[in-house]
C-alpha positions as CSV (number, residue, x, y, z in Angstrom):
1,M,0.0,0.0,0.0
2,V,1.2,3.5,-0.8
3,E,-0.3,6.6,0.7
4,A,0.1,9.5,-1.6
5,E,-0.4,13.2,-0.7
6,R,-0.2,16.2,-3.0
7,I,-1.0,19.8,-2.7
8,I,-2.6,21.6,-5.6
9,Q,-3.3,25.4,-5.2
10,G,-3.1,25.0,-1.4
11,E,-5.6,22.1,-1.3
12,I,-4.3,18.8,0.1
13,S,-5.5,15.5,-1.4
14,R,-4.6,12.1,-0.1
15,E,-5.2,8.7,-1.6
16,R,-4.2,5.1,-1.0
17,R,-3.0,2.9,-3.8
18,Y,-2.5,-0.9,-3.5
19,Y,0.1,-2.8,-5.5
20,I,1.1,-6.4,-5.9
21,S,4.8,-6.9,-6.5
22,S,7.5,-9.4,-6.2
23,L,9.9,-6.8,-4.8
24,S,11.0,-7.1,-1.2
25,G,9.3,-4.8,1.3
26,Q,11.9,-2.1,1.4
27,A,10.2,1.3,1.3
28,K,12.9,3.1,-0.8
29,Q,12.9,0.4,-3.5
30,L,9.1,0.2,-3.6
31,G,8.8,4.0,-3.7
32,R,11.2,4.2,-6.7
33,A,9.3,1.5,-8.5
34,V,5.9,3.3,-8.0
35,R,7.3,6.7,-9.0
36,S,8.9,5.2,-12.1
37,H,5.7,3.5,-13.1
38,W,3.6,6.6,-12.7
39,G,6.2,8.8,-14.4
40,I,6.1,6.6,-17.5
41,E,2.3,6.2,-17.3
42,N,1.7,9.9,-16.9
43,S,4.1,10.9,-19.7
44,L,2.6,8.5,-22.2
45,H,-1.0,9.3,-21.4
46,W,-0.4,13.1,-21.4
47,V,1.1,12.9,-24.9
48,L,-1.7,10.7,-26.1
49,D,-4.3,13.0,-24.7
50,V,-2.8,16.4,-25.5
51,D,-1.0,15.7,-28.7
52,F,-3.3,13.0,-30.1
53,G,-6.6,14.0,-28.5
54,E,-7.2,10.5,-27.3
55,D,-9.7,11.5,-24.6
56,Q,-11.8,13.3,-27.2
57,S,-12.0,10.4,-29.6
58,R,-15.4,9.3,-30.8
59,K,-14.3,5.9,-32.1
60,R,-16.7,3.4,-30.6
61,K,-17.6,0.9,-33.3
62,N,-16.2,-2.7,-33.1
63,H,-12.4,-2.6,-32.3
64,A,-11.8,0.9,-33.7
65,A,-10.8,2.5,-30.4
66,E,-8.5,-0.3,-29.4
67,N,-6.8,-0.4,-32.9
68,F,-6.4,3.4,-33.1
69,A,-5.0,3.5,-29.5
70,M,-2.4,0.9,-30.6
71,L,-1.5,3.0,-33.7
72,C,-1.1,6.1,-31.6
73,R,1.2,4.4,-29.1
74,L,3.3,3.1,-32.0
75,A,3.4,6.6,-33.5
76,V,4.5,8.1,-30.1
77,N,7.3,5.5,-29.7
78,L,8.6,6.1,-33.3
79,I,8.5,9.9,-32.9
80,K,10.2,9.7,-29.5
81,Q,13.0,7.6,-31.0
82,E,13.7,10.1,-33.7
83,K,16.1,12.7,-32.0
84,T,17.4,14.8,-34.9
85,A,14.6,17.4,-34.8
86,R,14.8,19.3,-31.6
87,R,11.1,19.7,-31.1
88,S,8.3,18.4,-28.9
89,V,6.4,15.3,-29.8
90,K,3.7,17.5,-31.3
91,G,6.3,19.4,-33.3
92,R,7.9,16.3,-34.6
93,R,4.5,14.9,-35.6
94,L,3.7,18.1,-37.5
95,K,7.1,18.1,-39.2
96,A,6.5,14.5,-40.3
97,C,3.2,15.7,-41.9
98,W,4.9,18.5,-43.8
99,D,8.2,16.9,-44.7
100,E,8.1,13.5,-46.4
101,D,11.8,12.9,-46.0
102,Y,11.4,13.5,-42.2
103,L,8.4,11.1,-42.2
104,V,10.6,8.4,-43.8
105,R,13.3,9.0,-41.2
106,V,10.7,8.6,-38.4
107,L,9.3,5.4,-39.8
108,T,12.6,3.8,-40.6
109,S,14.7,5.3,-37.8
110,M,17.5,6.0,-40.4
111,P,19.3,9.4,-40.8
112,L,18.9,11.1,-44.1
113,P,22.0,11.5,-46.3
114,G,23.8,14.8,-46.5
């Protein structure tokens, strides 16, 4: 069990989260694991929501939402791997829309000649 406390605009909120883990019961090790998990989780979901508008998606039919979510995650991973353009994920995504050579670089993870 982890008790979390945060202060937002002077208001304190507390919650308890329960985890199942094979880690030993050392608080520092468990704390690092929990913070690491939530850091990754929050980073990915923030990008998917803000840059890809996932929360606003109206895809409901059959497996469309699930399939599109997988494609968005794939796109985020490919865009994050491409490091030559010093831009945000959203900026790299837009650059890939405008610049076909850059799109190829993102998709193939290969640097362009010259």
